[in-house]
FIBA-215588 format. One record per residue (C-alpha): x negated, z negated, y negated; residue number from 1. Coordinates in nm, 3 decimals. Example, Ala and Ser with C-alpha at 12.3 -4.5 7.8 and 13.67 -1.06 7.14 Angstrom:
2
c1, c3, c2, nr
-1.230, -0.780, 0.450, 1
-1.367, -0.714, 0.106, 2
//
This chain:
266
c1, c3, c2, nr
5.979, 6.042, 0.687, 1
5.867, 6.136, 1.009, 2
6.117, 5.969, 1.252, 3
6.447, 5.799, 1.244, 4
6.312, 5.469, 1.252, 5
6.167, 5.530, 0.893, 6
6.487, 5.531, 0.759, 7
6.541, 5.198, 0.763, 8
6.253, 5.186, 0.464, 9
6.455, 5.452, 0.256, 10
6.600, 5.355, -0.075, 11
6.837, 5.617, -0.215, 12
7.095, 5.800, -0.033, 13
7.333, 6.129, -0.085, 14
7.646, 6.134, 0.162, 15
7.857, 6.462, 0.142, 16
8.180, 6.413, 0.330, 17
8.387, 6.778, 0.371, 18
8.719, 6.866, 0.345, 19
8.743, 6.926, 0.727, 20
8.697, 6.552, 0.770, 21
8.896, 6.410, 0.454, 22
9.194, 6.633, 0.491, 23
9.454, 6.461, 0.719, 24
9.562, 6.840, 0.920, 25
9.697, 6.961, 0.579, 26
9.875, 6.678, 0.450, 27
9.659, 6.563, 0.204, 28
9.379, 6.328, 0.202, 29
9.312, 6.076, 0.520, 30
9.307, 5.763, 0.377, 31
9.258, 5.586, 0.679, 32
8.901, 5.760, 0.755, 33
8.843, 5.715, 0.417, 34
8.847, 5.341, 0.422, 35
8.642, 5.338, 0.675, 36
8.360, 5.583, 0.528, 37
8.376, 5.323, 0.243, 38
8.334, 5.038, 0.408, 39
8.037, 5.198, 0.597, 40
7.874, 5.292, 0.249, 41
7.938, 4.952, 0.111, 42
7.751, 4.811, 0.442, 43
7.430, 5.028, 0.323, 44
7.487, 4.896, -0.012, 45
7.433, 4.513, 0.096, 46
7.148, 4.701, 0.284, 47
6.975, 4.740, -0.009, 48
7.040, 5.131, -0.021, 49
7.152, 5.270, -0.350, 50
7.438, 5.551, -0.273, 51
7.558, 5.874, -0.437, 52
7.879, 6.015, -0.275, 53
7.939, 6.397, -0.317, 54
8.316, 6.417, -0.146, 55
8.545, 6.768, -0.101, 56
8.908, 6.746, -0.052, 57
9.081, 6.791, -0.398, 58
9.229, 7.127, -0.354, 59
9.394, 6.996, -0.037, 60
9.543, 6.690, -0.214, 61
9.637, 6.889, -0.488, 62
9.858, 7.151, -0.284, 63
10.040, 6.810, -0.157, 64
10.081, 6.667, -0.469, 65
10.263, 6.989, -0.587, 66
10.441, 7.076, -0.314, 67
10.233, 7.396, -0.190, 68
10.246, 7.461, 0.157, 69
10.016, 7.752, 0.174, 70
9.665, 7.780, 0.008, 71
9.699, 7.990, -0.310, 72
9.451, 8.282, -0.343, 73
9.526, 8.273, -0.713, 74
9.202, 8.142, -0.875, 75
9.382, 8.000, -1.152, 76
9.602, 7.860, -0.903, 77
9.351, 7.691, -0.673, 78
9.178, 7.548, -1.007, 79
9.497, 7.365, -1.113, 80
9.536, 7.252, -0.792, 81
9.186, 7.068, -0.764, 82
9.266, 6.935, -1.080, 83
9.543, 6.773, -0.969, 84
9.404, 6.676, -0.658, 85
9.095, 6.550, -0.792, 86
9.294, 6.260, -0.941, 87
9.437, 6.153, -0.627, 88
9.079, 6.183, -0.440, 89
8.927, 5.945, -0.696, 90
9.140, 5.730, -0.714, 91
9.193, 5.669, -0.359, 92
8.796, 5.591, -0.367, 93
8.855, 5.375, -0.672, 94
9.082, 5.162, -0.485, 95
8.884, 5.120, -0.158, 96
8.572, 5.037, -0.307, 97
8.722, 4.817, -0.583, 98
8.820, 4.586, -0.257, 99
8.441, 4.539, -0.233, 100
8.432, 4.495, -0.580, 101
8.224, 4.773, -0.616, 102
8.310, 5.016, -0.947, 103
8.280, 5.375, -0.904, 104
8.225, 5.702, -1.168, 105
8.345, 6.019, -1.147, 106
8.103, 6.331, -1.210, 107
8.216, 6.666, -1.221, 108
7.944, 6.953, -1.199, 109
7.892, 7.316, -1.204, 110
7.561, 7.485, -1.138, 111
7.547, 7.547, -1.504, 112
7.504, 7.231, -1.568, 113
7.201, 7.175, -1.291, 114
7.001, 7.531, -1.440, 115
7.017, 7.416, -1.783, 116
6.741, 7.205, -1.865, 117
6.894, 6.963, -2.105, 118
7.211, 6.933, -1.922, 119
6.999, 6.846, -1.609, 120
6.852, 6.562, -1.740, 121
7.130, 6.424, -1.895, 122
7.301, 6.440, -1.577, 123
6.982, 6.273, -1.370, 124
7.013, 5.984, -1.649, 125
7.361, 5.933, -1.624, 126
7.371, 5.935, -1.266, 127
7.019, 5.683, -1.225, 128
7.193, 5.457, -1.513, 129
7.477, 5.425, -1.276, 130
7.279, 5.355, -0.952, 131
7.089, 5.098, -1.175, 132
7.441, 4.968, -1.283, 133
7.538, 4.905, -0.920, 134
7.799, 5.181, -0.961, 135
7.878, 5.459, -0.723, 136
7.883, 5.796, -0.844, 137
8.103, 6.054, -0.671, 138
8.051, 6.421, -0.745, 139
8.221, 6.705, -0.678, 140
8.190, 7.068, -0.835, 141
8.405, 7.132, -1.122, 142
8.659, 7.353, -1.001, 143
8.861, 7.385, -1.316, 144
8.630, 7.572, -1.515, 145
8.408, 7.732, -1.231, 146
8.353, 8.099, -1.187, 147
8.226, 8.343, -0.854, 148
7.905, 8.362, -1.096, 149
7.828, 7.995, -1.141, 150
7.994, 7.827, -0.873, 151
7.790, 7.636, -0.646, 152
7.977, 7.790, -0.317, 153
8.026, 7.483, -0.101, 154
7.952, 7.095, -0.139, 155
7.676, 7.075, 0.118, 156
7.441, 7.281, -0.152, 157
7.574, 7.051, -0.450, 158
7.490, 6.756, -0.241, 159
7.115, 6.908, -0.163, 160
7.103, 6.983, -0.518, 161
7.221, 6.654, -0.630, 162
6.937, 6.490, -0.368, 163
6.675, 6.660, -0.542, 164
6.811, 6.562, -0.877, 165
6.791, 6.183, -0.795, 166
6.510, 6.205, -0.596, 167
6.715, 6.094, -0.275, 168
6.510, 6.018, 0.035, 169
6.755, 6.062, 0.264, 170
7.094, 6.342, 0.224, 171
7.394, 6.259, 0.496, 172
7.628, 6.563, 0.580, 173
7.912, 6.440, 0.744, 174
8.094, 6.709, 0.951, 175
8.375, 6.721, 1.225, 176
8.095, 6.800, 1.453, 177
7.834, 6.599, 1.654, 178
7.564, 6.775, 1.441, 179
7.379, 7.131, 1.506, 180
7.430, 7.288, 1.839, 181
7.211, 7.565, 1.998, 182
7.553, 7.756, 2.036, 183
7.861, 7.747, 1.910, 184
8.035, 7.429, 2.049, 185
8.395, 7.563, 1.989, 186
8.322, 7.858, 2.192, 187
8.069, 7.740, 2.461, 188
8.121, 7.423, 2.610, 189
7.756, 7.444, 2.754, 190
7.611, 7.418, 2.412, 191
7.348, 7.161, 2.361, 192
7.317, 6.921, 2.081, 193
6.983, 6.954, 1.879, 194
6.895, 6.617, 1.843, 195
6.589, 6.683, 1.560, 196
6.411, 6.943, 1.453, 197
6.183, 7.049, 1.179, 198
6.297, 7.302, 0.927, 199
6.059, 7.580, 0.946, 200
6.129, 7.623, 1.323, 201
6.221, 7.979, 1.388, 202
6.446, 7.924, 1.639, 203
6.623, 7.698, 1.419, 204
6.654, 7.974, 1.176, 205
6.774, 8.228, 1.437, 206
7.069, 8.013, 1.566, 207
7.196, 7.935, 1.177, 208
7.168, 8.353, 1.134, 209
7.477, 8.451, 0.957, 210
7.456, 8.822, 1.091, 211
7.503, 8.664, 1.453, 212
7.414, 8.312, 1.486, 213
7.677, 8.070, 1.663, 214
7.580, 7.815, 1.395, 215
7.644, 8.056, 1.085, 216
8.011, 8.132, 1.254, 217
8.046, 7.749, 1.314, 218
8.007, 7.643, 0.955, 219
7.643, 7.485, 0.988, 220
7.422, 7.781, 0.813, 221
7.530, 7.640, 0.474, 222
7.415, 7.272, 0.590, 223
7.079, 7.421, 0.718, 224
7.027, 7.572, 0.368, 225
7.147, 7.251, 0.190, 226
6.880, 7.078, 0.451, 227
6.608, 7.313, 0.315, 228
6.667, 7.280, -0.039, 229
6.680, 6.902, -0.005, 230
6.343, 6.926, 0.167, 231
6.196, 7.044, -0.147, 232
6.180, 6.705, -0.306, 233
6.084, 6.547, 0.034, 234
6.454, 6.440, 0.160, 235
6.545, 6.430, 0.522, 236
6.886, 6.554, 0.607, 237
7.116, 6.401, 0.873, 238
7.438, 6.615, 1.008, 239
7.645, 6.406, 1.205, 240
8.009, 6.316, 1.278, 241
8.234, 6.148, 1.019, 242
8.445, 6.023, 1.320, 243
8.199, 5.852, 1.494, 244
8.214, 5.437, 1.483, 245
8.030, 5.280, 1.168, 246
7.827, 5.657, 1.180, 247
7.630, 5.557, 0.839, 248
7.498, 5.205, 0.939, 249
7.382, 5.350, 1.299, 250
7.183, 5.635, 1.093, 251
7.032, 5.375, 0.891, 252
6.967, 5.175, 1.201, 253
6.779, 5.448, 1.364, 254
6.995, 5.530, 1.606, 255
6.975, 5.892, 1.826, 256
7.271, 6.024, 1.653, 257
7.384, 6.365, 1.510, 258
7.096, 6.604, 1.430, 259
6.777, 6.475, 1.206, 260
6.634, 6.743, 0.976, 261
6.284, 6.747, 0.823, 262
6.067, 6.952, 0.665, 263
5.648, 6.911, 0.620, 264
5.565, 6.552, 0.584, 265
5.214, 6.591, 0.440, 266
//
C-alpha cells in the first residue's frame, strides 16, 4: 500500500488500544469509550475487514477492583492486578461486541510463545481460525507469567508482532495524541503533526531517538519501532487519536487523519 486511498482495499487489520485511552483517569476502564470503539470496529467488519484487537488496561482495572489506589512496584502484585483486571477487561469487550451479535475470544501471549516455532504456528493457526469464524480475537500480554527477560515490554510491540503473525495489511495504534509530531506537543505548542512518513526517513529516526528526541519522551518511540516491525511483512501503520470521532471508519475511508507510516512498497 502506497497511499491512504489504498487502505480501502485492505482486508485484515490489527487495532491496538493503549492503557492511556482505556483507563478513565485511573478509575478503571472507560466503558463509554470502549462502547464507541467497538461500534467503530463493528462498522469496519461490515465493510469486510477482518479484525484483531490488542488491548491494554488489565492492571488499571485490577487495581480498581482490588481497591488499590497506588500502582504497586512488587512484580507479583502487578501480576495479581493484571489477572483480576483481565477478567473485567475481556468481560467489557464481550458485552459490547455481543450487542452486535459478534463473538470474541481471549488470547494471552508472551514473547516466548512467538519466538518458539511450534507455538508461533499454533497461535497463528488459532487466530486465523477465529477470524474465519467471524470472531474478534482480543489479545494482551500474559502478565501473570512474564519475567523481565521474556516480556514484550509494551503492547505496541505485541501488536506489531501479531500483525506479522497473521499477515495483516494495516496496524492502527490508537493513542491520546493525534499522531506523531516533529516535537513533543505537550511541551511545544508549535509542534507540527507529521501526516505521513516513510519509515527509513532519517529525520523521523532522529525525532524518535530516546536519547533526546521529544517524540521518545512523549511515548512515541515504541510506536515507531512497532511500525518498523510491522513493515517487515508489508503492513502500514497509522498512529491516531482514539478520541477522534469515528476514527477507525474515517481511516478506512482515506481521510487525512493521524500519521501514516509505511515501508518499502516495491
